[in-house]
N, C-alpha and C positions, 0 to 999 in steps of 0.2 A: 489486530491493531490494539486490542486491550492489553496484551502482555507488554507491548512497547510503551504504552501510556503508563502502565504500572511501574515499569523500570525507570522511566523518566521522572515519575512522581517520587520514587525512592531517591533518585539522584538529586532532585531538588531538596528533599529532606536532608540528604547527606551534606549538601553544600551548607545549609543552614546550621547543621550540627558540627560543621568543620571536619567531617570525615573525608571529604574530597574537595578539590578546588573548583572554583567557578570555571576555570579553564577546562578541567576534565569534564564537567557537566556540559559545557558548550560543545565539546568534541562529541560526547555521547548524543546530544541533541542533533548535531549535524549528521551523524550516522543514522539516527532514527528517521530524520527527514528523507534521507536517500532511500532507506528501506521502504518507507511509506510511498514515496514517489514511484519506486520500482514496482511495488505491489499494485498500486493504482493503475499504472500503465499496463501491467499484465492483465488486470481485470478488464480494462477497457478494450484491449486487443482481443480478448476472448469474446467479449460481447459483440464486437464487430464481426468476428468470424462466425458467431452463432447467427447473427442477422443475415450475413451473406449466405450462409448455408440454408437458412429458412427461405430466403428469396429465391435461391437457385432451385430449391424443392418446389416452390410455388410455380416457377417458370416451367419446370419439368412436368408438373401436373397439368398445367394449362396446355402445354404442347401435346400431351397424350390424349386430350379430349377430342 
């Protein structure tokens, strides 16, 4: 996430300096939001899979006793 933040920070500075338009910065921010949402969803899905795998392992261990 840090590289995305740094690029958005640069875009902000570029708008203030007149190197890019506010419209271009808004488009970049929208893409960044989508990237972060996708990454966050992927992390959450992985955590759920890990929890489910751990619970399945617990059930298998209890069944073997």
